[in-house]
DOLUM-484122 format. One record per residue: residue in one letter; residue number from 1; x, y, z of N, C-alpha, C in turn. Coordinates in steps of 0.02 Angstrom, whole numbers, plus 50000, padded with zeros to 5 digits. Layout:
<nodes>
<node a, NUM, <X, Y, Z>, <X, Y, Z>, <X, Y, Z>>
...
</nodes>
This chain:
<nodes>
<node m, 1, <52022, 54819, 48874>, <52069, 54820, 48941>, <52034, 54743, 48963>>
<node t, 2, <52001, 54740, 48967>, <51941, 54694, 48992>, <51958, 54614, 48951>>
<node s, 3, <51963, 54622, 48885>, <51999, 54570, 48860>, <52064, 54555, 48878>>
<node i, 4, <52136, 54574, 48883>, <52168, 54592, 48926>, <52175, 54517, 48961>>
<node f, 5, <52142, 54562, 49034>, <52135, 54510, 49085>, <52090, 54463, 49072>>
<node s, 6, <52034, 54441, 49045>, <52017, 54381, 49008>, <52077, 54309, 48973>>
<node a, 7, <52104, 54374, 48950>, <52141, 54321, 48917>, <52204, 54288, 48969>>
<node m, 8, <52234, 54341, 49033>, <52266, 54327, 49076>, <52249, 54259, 49119>>
<node v, 9, <52175, 54269, 49132>, <52144, 54222, 49174>, <52143, 54157, 49141>>
<node f, 10, <52122, 54171, 49092>, <52106, 54089, 49018>, <52184, 54062, 49025>>
<node l, 11, <52263, 54105, 49019>, <52318, 54085, 49025>, <52336, 54041, 49083>>
<node v, 12, <52324, 54076, 49154>, <52337, 54044, 49210>, <52288, 54006, 49223>>
<node f, 13, <52246, 53983, 49204>, <52203, 53929, 49228>, <52226, 53868, 49182>>
<node f, 14, <52247, 53888, 49121>, <52285, 53825, 49086>, <52352, 53816, 49114>>
<node l, 15, <52360, 53868, 49127>, <52440, 53851, 49155>, <52436, 53792, 49220>>
<node a, 16, <52396, 53826, 49264>, <52386, 53811, 49331>, <52383, 53709, 49303>>
<node l, 17, <52300, 53701, 49285>, <52293, 53646, 49253>, <52349, 53579, 49208>>
<node g, 18, <52396, 53643, 49179>, <52450, 53594, 49158>, <52500, 53554, 49205>>
<node i, 19, <52501, 53600, 49235>, <52559, 53584, 49294>, <52528, 53536, 49326>>
<node i, 20, <52472, 53542, 49362>, <52420, 53490, 49378>, <52437, 53419, 49345>>
<node l, 21, <52408, 53412, 49278>, <52414, 53354, 49256>, <52508, 53308, 49248>>
<node l, 22, <52545, 53378, 49257>, <52600, 53377, 49242>, <52625, 53321, 49313>>
<node q, 23, <52607, 53343, 49338>, <52623, 53291, 49413>, <52598, 53237, 49409>>
<node l, 24, <52512, 53231, 49421>, <52475, 53164, 49407>, <52502, 53105, 49352>>
<node i, 25, <52544, 53131, 49313>, <52562, 53097, 49249>, <52634, 53085, 49275>>
<node r, 26, <52675, 53137, 49323>, <52746, 53108, 49350>, <52754, 53034, 49404>>
<node g, 27, <52681, 53055, 49455>, <52680, 53017, 49522>, <52637, 52959, 49478>>
<node a, 28, <52597, 52934, 49421>, <52577, 52879, 49396>, <52633, 52846, 49373>>
<node g, 29, <52709, 52887, 49321>, <52756, 52857, 49301>, <52804, 52805, 49353>>
<node q, 30, <52818, 52831, 49417>, <52841, 52853, 49480>, <52815, 52770, 49522>>
<node w, 31, <52754, 52780, 49517>, <52698, 52712, 49538>, <52725, 52660, 49513>>
<node n, 32, <52708, 52663, 49456>, <52733, 52617, 49399>, <52781, 52587, 49380>>
<node r, 33, <52833, 52604, 49388>, <52908, 52587, 49398>, <52920, 52566, 49458>>
<node n, 34, <52913, 52600, 49515>, <52886, 52569, 49593>, <52871, 52488, 49569>>
<node n, 35, <52815, 52489, 49543>, <52784, 52415, 49532>, <52830, 52372, 49508>>
<node h, 36, <52851, 52409, 49445>, <52890, 52349, 49429>, <52971, 52340, 49451>>
<node a, 37, <52984, 52386, 49486>, <53052, 52358, 49521>, <53049, 52289, 49578>>
<node p, 38, <53111, 52260, 49585>, <53109, 52206, 49628>, <53104, 52228, 49677>>
<node r, 39, <53080, 52193, 49722>, <53091, 52196, 49804>, <53162, 52182, 49819>>
<node l, 40, <53188, 52230, 49857>, <53270, 52226, 49878>, <53267, 52234, 49946>>
<node t, 41, <53301, 52182, 49992>, <53336, 52193, 50064>, <53396, 52178, 50056>>
<node v, 42, <53426, 52253, 50105>, <53503, 52252, 50090>, <53545, 52257, 50153>>
<node s, 43, <53604, 52266, 50174>, <53627, 52274, 50247>, <53616, 52363, 50222>>
<node a, 44, <53614, 52407, 50268>, <53601, 52483, 50282>, <53622, 52493, 50371>>
<node v, 45, <53626, 52571, 50346>, <53640, 52617, 50405>, <53604, 52657, 50396>>
<node v, 46, <53560, 52683, 50455>, <53529, 52735, 50456>, <53575, 52808, 50473>>
<node v, 47, <53564, 52860, 50429>, <53625, 52900, 50406>, <53587, 52983, 50425>>
<node a, 48, <53554, 53001, 50411>, <53509, 53037, 50422>, <53430, 53063, 50434>>
<node k, 49, <53388, 53103, 50459>, <53325, 53071, 50458>, <53294, 53138, 50453>>
<node r, 50, <53260, 53187, 50419>, <53232, 53235, 50393>, <53168, 53250, 50400>>
<node g, 51, <53128, 53288, 50416>, <53057, 53307, 50410>, <53038, 53363, 50363>>
<node d, 52, <52996, 53376, 50320>, <52992, 53406, 50295>, <52905, 53442, 50307>>
<node v, 53, <52907, 53490, 50333>, <52856, 53522, 50361>, <52795, 53570, 50320>>
<node i, 54, <52739, 53582, 50317>, <52715, 53612, 50260>, <52652, 53648, 50287>>
<node h, 55, <52641, 53715, 50310>, <52592, 53731, 50329>, <52532, 53781, 50285>>
<node h, 56, <52483, 53757, 50311>, <52433, 53776, 50257>, <52384, 53825, 50300>>
<node h, 57, <52343, 53863, 50256>, <52319, 53941, 50303>, <52223, 53932, 50274>>
<node h, 58, <52192, 53916, 50272>, <52121, 53904, 50241>, <52078, 53998, 50257>>
<node d, 59, <52053, 54020, 50222>, <52015, 54081, 50240>, <51949, 54078, 50227>>
<node a, 60, <51884, 54036, 50269>, <51819, 54007, 50231>, <51777, 54075, 50254>>
<node g, 61, <51782, 54123, 50234>, <51698, 54165, 50270>, <51718, 54210, 50311>>
<node g, 62, <51800, 54222, 50310>, <51803, 54256, 50377>, <51845, 54242, 50424>>
<node v, 63, <51857, 54163, 50415>, <51877, 54118, 50483>, <51947, 54089, 50470>>
<node g, 64, <51986, 54100, 50488>, <52028, 54070, 50462>, <52066, 54034, 50505>>
<node h, 65, <52097, 53973, 50434>, <52108, 53892, 50479>, <52169, 53871, 50444>>
<node t, 66, <52216, 53876, 50532>, <52275, 53843, 50496>, <52291, 53770, 50505>>
<node a, 67, <52341, 53742, 50466>, <52339, 53663, 50480>, <52416, 53659, 50454>>
<node s, 68, <52431, 53597, 50465>, <52507, 53592, 50436>, <52507, 53521, 50421>>
<node s, 69, <52575, 53492, 50384>, <52564, 53428, 50378>, <52631, 53387, 50369>>
<node t, 70, <52665, 53342, 50404>, <52734, 53344, 50380>, <52729, 53274, 50334>>
<node t, 71, <52795, 53291, 50320>, <52817, 53240, 50264>, <52892, 53212, 50297>>
<node y, 72, <52886, 53147, 50319>, <52978, 53128, 50329>, <53026, 53086, 50288>>
<node y, 73, <53077, 53077, 50274>, <53111, 53067, 50258>, <53172, 53024, 50288>>
<node v, 74, <53193, 52968, 50268>, <53267, 52944, 50310>, <53319, 52928, 50260>>
<node t, 75, <53400, 52944, 50257>, <53435, 52914, 50227>, <53474, 52863, 50254>>
<node f, 76, <53462, 52788, 50202>, <53503, 52754, 50221>, <53565, 52722, 50182>>
<node q, 77, <53606, 52723, 50206>, <53691, 52700, 50177>, <53682, 52623, 50171>>
<node v, 78, <53675, 52597, 50114>, <53688, 52539, 50107>, <53778, 52528, 50099>>
<node a, 79, <53804, 52466, 50093>, <53859, 52397, 50102>, <53925, 52450, 50056>>
<node s, 80, <53865, 52462, 49994>, <53930, 52487, 49925>, <53952, 52565, 49937>>
<node g, 81, <53918, 52594, 49992>, <53940, 52663, 50024>, <53879, 52709, 49974>>
<node d, 82, <53844, 52652, 49937>, <53782, 52723, 49910>, <53725, 52737, 49964>>
<node r, 83, <53683, 52782, 49947>, <53638, 52829, 49999>, <53593, 52826, 49956>>
<node m, 84, <53520, 52827, 50004>, <53453, 52813, 49981>, <53412, 52855, 50019>>
<node e, 85, <53373, 52934, 50012>, <53313, 52962, 50064>, <53263, 52906, 50017>>
<node l, 86, <53207, 52905, 50080>, <53150, 52850, 50070>, <53112, 52881, 50116>>
<node q, 87, <53032, 52895, 50084>, <52981, 52934, 50125>, <52975, 52873, 50155>>
<node l, 88, <52964, 52916, 50209>, <52926, 52867, 50258>, <52862, 52882, 50295>>
<node d, 89, <52815, 52854, 50338>, <52742, 52873, 50371>, <52784, 52890, 50446>>
<node g, 90, <52753, 52933, 50482>, <52769, 52946, 50546>, <52806, 52894, 50597>>
<node r, 91, <52747, 52861, 50600>, <52740, 52820, 50635>, <52830, 52769, 50628>>
<node e, 92, <52839, 52764, 50555>, <52918, 52713, 50535>, <52976, 52774, 50567>>
<node y, 93, <52967, 52803, 50548>, <53011, 52876, 50562>, <53020, 52891, 50635>>
<node g, 94, <52977, 52878, 50675>, <52978, 52888, 50762>, <53028, 52827, 50784>>
<node l, 95, <53015, 52766, 50746>, <53039, 52727, 50768>, <53121, 52708, 50748>>
<node l, 96, <53122, 52753, 50719>, <53235, 52750, 50693>, <53279, 52787, 50724>>
<node a, 97, <53322, 52773, 50730>, <53352, 52814, 50757>, <53444, 52826, 50698>>
<node e, 98, <53482, 52863, 50720>, <53532, 52873, 50651>, <53568, 52837, 50706>>
<node g, 99, <53603, 52821, 50643>, <53675, 52744, 50676>, <53639, 52680, 50677>>
<node d, 100, <53564, 52674, 50664>, <53531, 52617, 50678>, <53566, 52554, 50614>>
<node q, 101, <53585, 52509, 50619>, <53599, 52460, 50591>, <53549, 52396, 50580>>
<node g, 102, <53546, 52379, 50517>, <53487, 52332, 50488>, <53488, 52320, 50406>>
<node e, 103, <53436, 52285, 50404>, <53415, 52244, 50355>, <53373, 52308, 50298>>
<node l, 104, <53374, 52339, 50263>, <53317, 52396, 50244>, <53282, 52344, 50173>>
<node t, 105, <53228, 52348, 50181>, <53183, 52323, 50101>, <53133, 52375, 50068>>
<node f, 106, <53176, 52368, 50006>, <53137, 52441, 49975>, <53101, 52415, 49924>>
<node q, 107, <53079, 52439, 49874>, <53071, 52419, 49809>, <53060, 52486, 49764>>
<node g, 108, <53102, 52496, 49718>, <53122, 52533, 49675>, <53145, 52614, 49737>>
<node t, 109, <53068, 52671, 49744>, <53099, 52703, 49795>, <53038, 52720, 49847>>
<node r, 110, <53031, 52656, 49838>, <52956, 52625, 49907>, <52994, 52602, 49949>>
<node y, 111, <52985, 52622, 50017>, <53022, 52603, 50081>, <52951, 52540, 50104>>
<node l, 112, <52991, 52483, 50115>, <52958, 52452, 50142>, <52978, 52392, 50221>>
<node g, 113, <53024, 52409, 50237>, <53028, 52419, 50298>, <53106, 52400, 50325>>
<node f, 114, <53102, 52410, 50378>, <53202, 52398, 50394>, <53187, 52358, 50470>>
<node q, 115, <53231, 52312, 50471>, <53238, 52263, 50529>, <53302, 52271, 50552>>
<node r, 116, <53312, 52299, 50620>, <53376, 52317, 50667>, <53404, 52267, 50665>>
<node m, 117, <53462, 52254, 50683>, <53511, 52200, 50691>, <53540, 52216, 50760>>
</nodes>
């Protein structure tokens, strides 16, 4: 029974390690693609905003601590009719409203700025 348990613990550990490594490789690949993409500035309209809230609960020594983090996204529609959702920081997110028109600057999937017209 203990050998089965040991094998399962070993398997779960390497599965988790594999998932972490996969995410690191994907993130590095996206970072590299963004760095090699041209910086573009196009006319765009803010069509949607959303926040993705993640709650974290940590229990250390019987003392519970809860925290949350929010990732902000804005969907822009460009003149061709195409839409793109880009991740922004909270400060930039708060300055934009649905219906805002202006010039969107981005590089790959990286948001660089928005100038209202």
